C-alpha positions in Angstrom: -17.6 3.4 -18.3 -14.9 3.7 -20.9 -14.2 7.2 -22.2 -15.2 8.0 -25.8 -11.7 9.3 -26.8 -12.5 9.8 -30.5 -15.3 12.2 -29.6 -13.2 13.9 -26.9 -10.2 14.5 -29.2 -12.5 15.7 -32.0 -14.1 18.1 -29.5 -10.7 19.5 -28.6 -9.7 19.8 -32.3 -12.8 22.0 -33.2 -13.0 23.9 -29.9 -15.2 25.9 -29.3 -17.5 24.4 -32.0 -18.9 20.9 -31.9 -17.2 18.4 -34.2 -18.8 16.8 -37.2 -19.4 13.1 -37.4 -16.9 12.6 -40.3 -14.2 14.1 -38.0 -15.1 11.8 -35.1 -15.0 8.8 -37.4 -11.6 9.9 -38.8 -10.1 10.3 -35.3 -11.3 6.8 -34.4 -9.7 5.4 -37.6 -6.4 7.1 -36.8 -6.3 5.8 -33.3 -7.0 2.2 -34.5 -4.5 2.4 -37.4 -2.1 -0.6 -37.7 1.6 0.4 -37.5 3.0 0.9 -41.0 6.6 0.0 -41.9 7.1 2.9 -44.4 6.2 6.5 -44.5 3.8 6.3 -47.4 0.9 5.1 -45.4 1.4 7.9 -42.9 1.5 10.5 -45.6 -1.8 9.3 -47.1 -3.5 9.5 -43.8 -2.1 13.0 -43.1 -3.7 14.1 -46.4 -7.0 12.8 -45.3 -6.6 14.6 -41.9 -5.8 17.8 -43.7 -9.0 17.6 -45.8 -11.3 16.9 -42.9 -9.7 18.8 -40.0 -7.3 21.3 -41.6 -3.6 21.4 -42.0 -2.8 22.9 -38.5 -5.3 21.0 -36.4 -3.7 20.1 -33.1 -4.8 18.9 -29.6 -3.0 19.7 -26.3 -1.9 17.2 -23.7 -1.5 18.7 -20.2 0.6 16.8 -17.6 1.4 17.8 -14.1 1.1 17.3 -10.4 2.7 18.0 -7.0 6.5 17.9 -6.6 8.6 17.2 -3.5 5.5 15.6 -2.0 7.2 14.0 0.9 8.7 17.3 1.9 5.3 18.8 2.2 3.4 15.9 3.7 6.0 14.8 6.2 7.1 18.3 7.3 4.6 18.1 10.1 5.5 16.2 13.3 1.9 15.1 14.1 -0.2 12.5 12.4 -3.4 14.7 12.0 -1.3 17.3 10.0 0.3 14.6 7.9 -3.1 13.2 7.2 -4.4 16.6 6.3 -1.5 17.4 4.0 -2.0 14.1 2.1 -5.7 14.7 1.8 -5.2 18.2 0.4 -2.9 17.0 -2.3 -5.3 14.2 -3.2 -8.2 16.6 -3.3 -6.4 19.0 -5.7 -5.3 16.1 -7.9 -8.6 14.3 -8.0 -11.2 17.0 -7.5 -9.5 20.3 -8.1 -8.2 19.4 -11.5 -11.5 18.0 -12.5 -13.3 21.2 -11.5 -10.8 23.3 -13.6 -11.6 21.3 -16.7 -15.3 21.5 -16.0 -15.0 25.3 -15.6 -12.9 25.9 -18.7 -14.1 23.2 -21.0 -17.7 22.0 -20.1 -18.8 18.9 -22.1 -22.3 18.0 -20.9 -22.9 15.9 -24.0 -20.1 13.6 -22.9 -21.0 13.4 -19.2 -18.9 10.9 -17.1 -17.9 10.6 -13.5 -14.9 12.7 -14.1 -14.3 15.1 -17.0 -14.0 13.1 -20.2 -10.7 14.9 -21.2 -8.9 13.6 -18.1 -7.1 10.4 -19.0 -6.0 9.7 -15.4 -5.6 11.6 -12.2 -4.1 9.7 -9.3 -0.8 9.2 -7.4 -0.2 13.0 -7.3 -0.2 13.5 -11.1 -2.6 13.8 -13.9 -2.8 13.6 -17.7 -5.5 15.3 -19.7 -6.5 16.4 -23.2 -7.3 20.0 -23.9 -7.8 22.3 -26.9 -4.5 23.6 -28.1 -5.5 27.2 -27.3 -6.4 26.3 -23.7 -3.5 24.0 -22.8 -1.1 26.6 -21.3 -4.0 28.3 -19.5 -5.0 25.1 -17.8 -1.5 24.1 -16.9 -1.0 27.5 -15.2 -4.4 27.1 -13.4 -3.4 23.7 -12.0 -0.2 25.2 -10.5 -2.3 28.0 -9.1 -4.8 25.6 -7.6 -2.1 23.7 -5.7 -0.8 27.0 -4.2 -4.2 28.4 -3.4 -5.1 25.2 -1.4 -1.8 24.3 0.3 0.2 27.6 0.2 3.6 25.8 0.4 3.3 22.6 -1.7 5.4 22.7 -4.9 3.8 21.7 -8.1 4.4 21.9 -11.9 2.2 21.4 -15.0 3.2 21.5 -18.6 1.3 21.6 -21.9 2.3 20.6 -25.4 0.3 20.4 -28.6 0.4 17.4 -31.0 -1.1 16.5 -34.3 -3.7 13.8 -34.7 -1.1 11.5 -36.3 1.2 12.0 -33.4 -1.4 10.8 -30.9 -1.1 7.4 -32.6 2.5 7.2 -33.7 4.5 9.4 -31.3 6.6 12.5 -32.0 7.0 13.7 -35.6 6.3 10.4 -37.4 6.4 12.1 -40.8 9.8 13.7 -40.2 11.5 10.6 -38.8 10.2 7.1 -39.4 11.4 3.5 -39.6 13.6 3.7 -42.7 15.4 6.7 -41.2 16.1 4.8 -38.0 17.4 1.7 -39.7 19.7 3.9 -41.8 21.0 5.8 -38.7 21.6 2.5 -36.9 24.2 1.6 -39.5 26.3 4.5 -38.2 28.3 3.4 -35.1 28.6 7.0 -33.9 24.8 7.2 -33.5 23.9 3.7 -32.6 24.5 3.7 -28.9 22.5 6.9 -28.4 19.6 5.6 -30.5 19.5 2.3 -28.7 19.3 4.0 -25.3 16.1 5.7 -26.3 14.6 3.1 -28.7 14.7 -0.1 -26.5 13.8 -3.6 -27.7 10.5 -5.1 -27.0 10.4 -8.4 -25.0 11.4 -11.3 -27.2 12.7 -9.3 -30.2 16.1 -10.1 -31.8 18.9 -7.7 -30.9 19.4 -6.8 -34.6 15.7 -6.2 -35.3 15.9 -2.5 -35.7 12.3 -2.1 -37.0 10.8 -3.6 -33.9 13.1 -1.5 -31.7 11.9 1.7 -33.4 8.2 0.8 -33.6 8.1 -0.3 -29.9 8.7 3.3 -29.0 6.6 5.1 -31.5 3.2 5.3 -29.8 1.1 7.5 -27.6 3.4 6.6 -24.7 6.3 8.5 -26.4 4.3 11.7 -26.0 3.8 11.1 -22.3 7.5 10.5 -21.9 8.1 13.9 -23.6 5.7 15.6 -21.3 7.3 13.9 -18.3 10.7 15.3 -19.4 9.2 18.7 -19.8 7.6 18.4 -16.3 11.0 17.5 -14.8 12.6 20.5 -16.4 10.0 22.8 -15.2 10.2 21.4 -11.7 14.0 22.1 -11.7 14.2 25.3 -13.6 10.9 27.1 -12.9 10.9 29.2 -16.1 10.8 26.2 -18.5 7.8 25.4 -20.6 5.4 28.0 -19.4 5.1 31.1 -17.3 7.8 31.7 -14.6 6.9 29.5 -11.6 7.4 31.3 -8.3 8.1 29.0 -5.3 6.2 29.8 -2.1 8.4 31.2 0.7 7.6 32.6 4.1 10.5 34.6 5.6 11.3 33.9 9.2 12.5 37.0 11.0 14.6 36.9 14.2 11.7 38.3 16.3 9.0 35.9 14.9 7.6 33.1 16.9 8.4 29.8 15.1 5.6 27.6 13.9 5.3 24.6 16.2 4.7 22.3 13.3 7.2 23.2 10.6 9.8 25.1 12.7 10.8 27.0 9.6 8.0 29.6 9.2 6.5 32.3 11.4 3.5 31.4 13.5 0.4 33.3 12.5 -2.3 32.0 14.7 -3.1 29.8 17.7 -4.8 26.5 17.4 -6.0 24.1 20.1 -5.0 20.5 19.4 -6.6 18.3 22.1 -5.6 20.0 25.3 -2.5 21.7 23.8 -2.5 25.3 22.6 -0.1 25.5 19.6 1.2 28.4 17.6 1.0 27.5 13.9 1.8 29.0 10.5 -1.2 29.2 8.1 0.0 26.3 5.9 0.3 24.1 9.0 -3.1 25.3 10.3 -4.7 24.3 7.0 -3.1 20.8 7.3 -4.5 20.5 10.8 -8.0 21.7 9.8 -8.0 19.3 6.8 -6.8 16.5 9.0 -9.7 17.0 11.4 -12.2 17.2 8.6 -10.9 14.0 7.0 -11.2 12.2 10.4 -14.8 13.4 10.7 -14.1 15.8 13.6 -15.4 19.4 13.5 -12.9 22.3 12.9 -13.1 24.7 15.8 -14.8 28.0 15.2 -11.7 29.9 16.2 -9.5 28.0 13.8 -12.0 28.3 10.9 -12.3 32.1 11.4 -8.5 32.4 11.5 -8.2 30.7 8.2 -10.8 32.7 6.3 -11.4 33.3 3.5 -10.0 29.8 2.9 -12.2 26.9 3.9 -11.7 23.2 4.1 -12.9 21.8 0.7 -16.3 20.3 1.1 -15.5 17.2 -0.9 -12.3 16.6 1.1 -13.8 13.6 3.0 -14.7 12.0 -0.3 -11.0 11.4 -1.1 -10.0 10.5 2.4 -8.8 6.9 3.0 -10.8 6.8 6.2 -14.0 7.3 4.3 -13.0 4.7 1.7 -12.1 2.2 4.4 -15.3 2.6 6.5 -17.9 3.7 4.0 -16.9 1.7 1.0 -14.6 -1.2 1.7 -15.9 -2.6 5.0 -19.5 -2.3 3.7 -18.7 -4.1 0.4 -19.3 -7.8 -0.2 -15.6 -8.6 0.1 -15.0 -6.3 3.1 -17.8 -7.7 5.2 -16.2 -11.2 5.1 -12.8 -10.1 6.3 -11.3 -10.8 9.8 -11.4 -7.1 10.5 -15.1 -6.8 9.8 -15.7 -10.0 11.8 -13.8 -8.5 14.8 -16.0 -5.4 14.6 -19.1 -7.5 14.8 -17.8 -9.9 17.5 -16.7 -7.0 19.8 -19.9 -5.0 19.2 -18.0 -1.9 18.0 -20.5 0.7 16.8 -18.3 3.8 17.0 -14.7 3.8 15.8 -12.3 6.5 14.6 -8.9 6.7 12.9 -5.8 6.7 15.2 -5.0 10.2 16.5 -1.3 9.7 16.5 1.4 7.0 16.2 1.2 6.1 19.9 -2.3 4.6 19.3 -1.0 2.6 16.4 2.0 1.4 18.5 -0.3 0.5 21.4 -1.9 -2.2 19.1 1.4 -3.9 18.6 3.0 -6.7 20.7 5.6 -5.8 21.8 4.0 -2.4 22.6 4.9 0.9 21.1 6.3 -0.4 17.9 5.1 0.8 14.5 5.8 -0.6 11.0 6.3 1.6 7.9 5.6 -0.1 4.6 6.8 1.8 1.5 6.2 -0.1 -1.8 6.4 0.7 -5.5 5.8 -1.1 -8.7 8.8 -2.3 -10.7 9.5 -0.8 -14.1 6.1 0.9 -14.4 7.6 3.9 -16.2 8.9 1.8 -19.1 5.6 -0.1 -19.4 3.7 3.2 -19.6 6.1 4.6 -22.2 5.1 2.0 -24.7 1.3 2.1 -24.4 -0.1 2.7 -27.9 -3.3 4.7 -27.3 -5.1 7.0 -24.8 -7.7 4.3 -24.1 -5.1 1.7 -23.1 -3.2 4.3 -21.1 -6.3 5.2 -19.2 -7.2 1.5 -18.6 -3.7 0.5 -17.4 -3.4 3.6 -15.2 -6.8 3.0 -13.6 -6.0 -0.7 -13.1 -2.7 0.1 -11.4 -4.5 2.5 -9.0 -7.5 0.3 -8.3 -5.4 -2.8 -7.6 -3.0 -0.9 -5.4 -5.9 0.3 -3.3 -7.5 -3.1 -3.3 -4.3 -4.8 -2.2 -3.7 -2.4 0.7 -7.3 -2.5 2.0 -7.4 -6.3 1.9 -3.9 -6.6 3.5 -5.1 -4.4 6.4 -8.4 -6.2 6.8 -6.7 -9.7 6.8 -4.2 -9.0 9.5 -5.4 -6.1 11.7 -8.2 -5.9 14.3 -9.7 -2.8 15.9 -7.7 -1.5 18.8 -9.1 -0.5 22.2 -6.6 2.2 23.3 -6.4 5.3 25.5 -7.5 8.5 23.9 -6.0 11.7 25.5 -8.8 14.0 24.1 -11.6 11.9 25.7 -9.4 10.7 28.6 -10.8 7.2 28.2 -10.3 4.1 26.2 -11.9 4.1 22.8 -11.9 2.0 19.6 -9.5 3.0 16.9 -8.4 1.8 13.5 -4.8 0.9 14.2 -3.2 2.1 10.9 -2.7 5.1 8.8 -2.7 5.2 5.0 -0.5 8.1 4.1 -0.5 7.6 0.3 -1.7 5.2 -2.3 -0.9 6.6 -5.7 -0.9 4.7 -8.9 1.6 1.8 -8.2 3.1 3.1 -5.0 1.9 3.1 -1.4 3.0 4.3 2.0 1.2 3.0 5.2 1.8 2.8 8.9 0.7 -0.3 10.9 1.4 -1.9 14.3 4.9 -3.2 14.3 4.0 -6.9 14.8 1.7 -6.9 11.8 4.0 -5.1 9.3 5.6 -8.2 7.8 2.3 -10.1 7.3 0.5 -7.0 5.8 3.4 -6.3 3.4 3.4 -10.0 2.2 -0.4 -10.0 1.6 -0.3 -6.7 -0.2 2.4 -8.0 -2.6 0.6 -11.2 -3.2 -2.7 -9.6 -4.1 -1.0 -6.8 -6.2 1.1 -9.1 -8.3 -1.5 -11.8 -8.9 -4.5 -9.6 -9.5 -2.5 -7.2 -11.7 -1.2 -10.1 -13.8 -4.8 -11.4 -14.2 -6.2 -7.9 -15.1 -3.4 -7.2 -17.6 -4.1 -10.4 -19.4 -7.8 -9.4 -19.6 -6.7 -6.0 -21.0 -4.6 -7.7 -23.6 -7.7 -9.5 -24.8 -9.7 -6.3 -24.9 -6.8 -4.4 -26.6 -4.6 -6.6 -28.7 -2.2 -3.7 -29.2 -1.3 -4.0 -25.5 1.9 -6.1 -25.5 3.0 -8.0 -22.5 6.3 -9.8 -21.8 6.5 -13.5 -21.4 6.5 -14.0 -17.6 8.8 -16.6 -15.9 8.6 -18.2 -12.5 11.5 -17.9 -10.1 11.0 -21.4 -8.5 14.3 -22.9 -9.6 16.3 -19.9 -8.6 14.7 -19.2 -5.2 17.0 -19.6 -2.2 14.1 -21.0 -0.2 13.4 -24.8 -0.7 10.9 -25.3 2.1 7.2 -26.3 2.0 5.5 -23.1 3.1 2.2 -22.7 1.2 2.5 -18.9 0.9 6.0 -19.3 -0.5 4.9 -22.0 -2.9 2.1 -19.7 -4.2 4.7 -17.0 -5.0 7.0 -19.5 -6.6 4.3 -20.9 -8.8 3.2 -17.5 -10.0 4.8 -15.7 -12.9 3.9 -12.0 -12.4 3.9 -9.5 -15.3 4.6 -6.6 -12.9 6.2 -6.9 -9.5 5.8 -4.8 -6.3 8.9 -4.1 -4.3 8.8 -2.8 -0.7 10.8 -1.6 2.2 9.6 -2.3 5.7 11.1 -0.6 8.8 9.9 -1.4 12.4 10.7 1.0 15.1 9.4 2.6 18.3 6.6 5.1 17.7 8.7 7.9 19.3 11.4 7.6 16.6 11.6 10.7 14.4 9.4 10.1 11.4 11.7 11.8 8.9 14.4 9.4 10.0 12.2 6.4 9.4 11.1 7.8 6.1 14.7 8.0 4.9 15.4 4.5 6.1 12.4 2.9 4.4 13.2 4.7 1.2 16.7 3.2 1.2 15.3 -0.2 2.0 12.9 0.1 -1.0 15.8 1.0 -3.3 17.7 -2.0 -2.2 14.7 -4.3 -2.8 14.2 -2.8 -6.3 17.9 -3.5 -7.0 17.3 -7.2 -6.4 14.2 -7.2 -8.5 16.1 -5.5 -11.3 18.8 -8.2 -11.2 16.1 -10.9 -11.6 14.6 -9.1 -14.5 17.9 -9.1 -16.5 18.6 -11.6 -19.3 22.1 -12.1 -17.9 22.8 -12.3 -14.1 25.7 -10.7 -12.2 27.8 -13.9 -12.8 27.4 -13.6 -16.6 25.0 -16.5 -16.8 21.8 -16.4 -19.0 18.6 -16.6 -17.1 14.9 -16.3 -17.6 13.6 -12.9 -16.8 11.5 -12.8 -13.6 9.4 -9.7 -13.1 8.3 -10.2 -9.5 9.2 -7.9 -6.6 11.4 -8.1 -3.6 11.5 -6.8 0.0 14.1 -5.5 2.4 13.4 -4.9 6.0 15.0 -3.6 9.2 14.0 -3.7 12.9 15.3 -0.5 14.5 15.6 -0.8 18.3 17.7 2.4 18.7 18.2 5.5 16.5 21.9 5.2 17.2 22.0 1.9 15.3 22.3 3.6 11.9 24.3 6.8 12.0 25.0 7.0 8.3 22.9 4.8 6.0 21.8 1.2 5.9 24.4 0.2 3.3 27.3 1.5 5.5 25.8 -0.1 8.6 25.4 -3.5 7.1 28.8 -3.4 5.5 30.3 -3.0 9.0 28.0 -5.0 11.1 26.9 -7.8 8.7 29.8 -7.9 6.3 27.4 -7.2 3.5 29.6 -6.1 0.6 30.9 -7.6 -2.6 34.3 -8.7 -1.3 32.8 -10.5 1.7 33.1 -14.3 1.9 30.7 -14.7 4.8 27.7 -12.4 4.5 25.7 -12.2 7.8 22.4 -11.5 6.1 20.4 -12.7 3.1 18.5 -9.4 2.6 16.9 -8.4 0.4 14.5 -11.3 -0.3 12.1 -12.1 -3.1 8.5 -12.3 -1.8 8.7 -16.2 -1.9 11.9 -16.1 0.1 10.4 -13.6 2.6 7.4 -15.9 3.1 9.8 -18.7 3.7 11.8 -16.7 6.2 8.6 -15.9 8.2 7.6 -19.6 8.0 11.0 -20.5 9.5 10.4 -18.0 12.3 7.0 -19.4 13.0 8.2 -23.0 13.0 10.9 -22.2 15.6 8.4 -20.3 17.7 5.9 -23.1 17.7 8.6 -25.7 18.5 9.7 -23.6 21.5 13.3 -22.9 20.4 15.1 -21.4 23.4 15.9 -17.8 22.9 19.2 -18.2 24.7 20.3 -20.6 22.0 19.2 -18.2 19.2 21.3 -15.4 20.6 24.3 -17.7 21.4 24.4 -18.9 17.8 24.1 -15.4 16.6 27.1 -14.4 18.7 29.0 -17.4 17.4 28.6 -16.1 13.9 30.3 -12.9 14.9 33.0 -14.6 16.9 33.9 -16.8 14.0 34.7 -13.9 11.7 38.4 -14.9 11.5 37.8 -18.6 11.3 35.6 -18.8 8.3 32.3 -20.7 8.5 33.3 -24.1 9.9 33.5 -23.0 13.5 30.0 -21.7 13.5 28.7 -24.7 11.6 30.2 -27.1 14.2 28.7 -25.0 17.0 25.3 -25.0 15.3 25.3 -28.8 14.8 26.5 -29.3 18.4 23.6 -27.1 19.7 21.0 -28.9 17.5 22.2 -32.3 18.8 21.6 -31.2 22.4 18.1 -29.8 21.9 14.9 -31.8 22.4 13.6 -33.7 19.4 10.8 -31.2 18.5 13.2 -28.2 18.3 15.9 -30.2 16.4 13.3 -31.4 13.9 12.2 -27.8 13.3 15.8 -26.8 12.7 16.4 -29.6 10.2 13.2 -29.0 8.3 12.9 -25.2 8.4 16.6 -24.1 8.5 18.7 -26.8 6.9 16.4 -28.3 4.3 14.7 -25.1 3.6 17.8 -22.9 3.3 21.0 -24.9 3.4 20.6 -28.3 1.8 18.1 -27.1 -0.8 18.8 -25.6 -4.1 22.4 -24.4 -4.3 21.6 -22.3 -7.4 24.2 -24.1 -9.6 27.0 -23.6 -7.1 28.4 -27.1 -7.4 28.7 -27.3 -3.6 28.9 -30.9 -2.3 29.0 -30.2 1.4 26.3 -28.3 3.3 27.4 -26.0 6.1 24.3 -24.9 8.1 23.3 -22.3 9.0 25.2 -21.0 6.0 24.0 -21.3 2.4 25.8 -20.5 -0.9 26.1 -16.9 -1.9 26.6 -17.4 -5.7 29.8 -15.9 -7.0 31.0 -14.8 -3.6 31.0 -17.3 -0.7 28.4 -17.9 1.9 25.5 -16.1 3.5 23.1 -16.9 6.3 19.5 -16.0 7.2 20.2 -16.4 11.0 20.6 -12.7 11.9 17.6 -11.9 9.7 15.5 -14.6 11.4 16.5 -13.3 14.8 15.7 -9.7 13.9 12.2 -10.6 12.7 11.6 -13.0 15.6 9.6 -10.7 17.9 7.6 -9.2 15.0 6.4 -12.3 13.2 4.5 -14.0 16.0 1.5 -16.1 15.3 -1.1 -18.2 17.2 0.0 -19.4 20.6 3.5 -18.1 20.0 2.2 -14.5 20.3 2.7 -13.8 23.9 4.5 -11.1 26.0 8.1 -12.4 26.1 11.3 -10.6 26.7 12.2 -9.0 23.3 15.1 -10.1 21.2 17.9 -8.4 19.3 17.6 -6.4 16.1 20.7 -5.9 14.0 23.0 -6.2 16.9 21.1 -4.1 19.4 19.0 -5.1 22.5 15.4 -4.2 22.8 14.9 -1.6 25.6 12.2 -2.0 28.2 8.8 -0.8 27.0 6.9 1.2 29.7 3.2 1.1 29.5 1.8 4.4 28.3 0.7 6.9 30.9 -2.8 8.4 30.4 -1.5 11.9 31.3 1.7 11.6 29.4 2.6 13.6 26.4 1.7 12.1 23.1 4.5 10.6 21.2 5.1 12.4 18.0 6.6 11.4 14.7 
């Protein structure tokens, strides 16, 4: 049910009294006002506001959330503690904040599922209305709530009061309006700074200063101001409110270190499975919360040690395990998914979340490999900064969150099946959900899946997110005409993939309004998790860089292009932690000649989603045709050996190899390598001679998908091709032998 924001704002304006109906009507009129081009209309409305509500009537906006989230969540080396840390932050953001507003500002006459003043609360942050007198108090209470529940998680919350007119037209509309901006734009000394802040809406002329100004002057400008205040408070502690003291636990030389964080003194002993571990209180709370989320009881000894703190009773309500089992799999859509079918076919009646990464890795083929998927929406901040009203802001925020959750759950249900794996606590094989949702917040997500399913899951998540979000945004535009959307364009003519894969064709035919970019890293489950987290973050940044290039009006070669708002993906298969000693960019520059001065780039990453679907289709085609692995590796070595001889040596070797292979394999190479990547669209290069397995790298030289194809080969297996073969090479490294897990062995940790 939509929130009655005119009533909510009027209630905050007259706090603690109830508002009159004329005031509620006036608030509704202000929020629905058309945008005036001169100040006179604003002044007349301000006079009416002064008559009805008073000259100094203001309402507060409170904005805040957790900071340095990854440092808190991923500090722990064990999955149960990571799960508990994430659940505690989600609980504070979704339940704790709501309880604070209910306590300080009860509004039974406006009863909704959450407090009516809360515009949104997801993704580790929140935005809410409050009476001007209560704004600072509530901001401080939010920071205190985070500390009381987590002890060590950093948080910040800020409050600012605004007039009723500002809620519709942004900061200080009476003091600085359109005519002032147009005048200042005539001054070259101010123009650049003004244009940086007041950016053009999609489709407006470069010299249309009125549209540039009015595009920024809305409710979204207030949220941008609050976000800036939030960042300042996060960095300076004493800005915009009471001095914020950071949690700190001194570690003395004689203290026993916490077995989880390794940076705080251990305060209590906790039994985890068959292990007795010394933990600090923050780590013990994470462990207790993780067990509660999983549906397991917290031991009496641990519960007594943590008193007077108790695991929040509603914690399981915000856990992803509960949403997966109790809501999604029982829904009409969830019951028809392959995952639900597998549960019924195998007669699974009891199933639990994975205890640790080794159980997720055990569901992969090859064994012991996990995949991390870290994805984030493109340019969401700029979109939110131009939303004109609280109602649209709430609708768009909720839509982003709902579709992100929906995409993840459907992606998991389409490509995973329940795993029958060894459980050390029960000393027997049990059924487990072979994945872990670490975070889904707003437009970003972080999940862990079996290594051989990571590519397929990421592709499905992106497809559902981009298509459903575009459809929903178009519906919102019909409901709220003030919600402006860009004119989307398809990338079909600029795609490097020219094959016939259906999934790629679906992406190419779609013109998304908002894209989702992702980083995917696949590694052995024993690889340190903090290392994988850093890698997947860098991969995401590289993917977003490609998406940003496609969204520009002029490409890197100075050519005009239609803006494409879809996402991109970059990936890496890590076979050894020694592969990347510095960062991915430095590694690829050395190993794959991936730099601007290169004439022969040994990778085509990152890919758009259509291109990534095409890459996987090429892998599948070679697998099904029975391409000899020895030839795959030999051609890969030829690419390296021909570094001094340009591309012709490797092209001749490729053609010679193709001619010697049996017809089925040769046909697969022609259709899914040459026609799909080399003979297809040359993106305006003017090339007259194709040189497979190379394709044109616009503005530079040549690039090839061959190393990418080979790296993904073992983790993109489908159908009859999915069998236990000897593993291949990642980015230049051999796959080590994978021993089968020993029942009495120590659990692999993150």
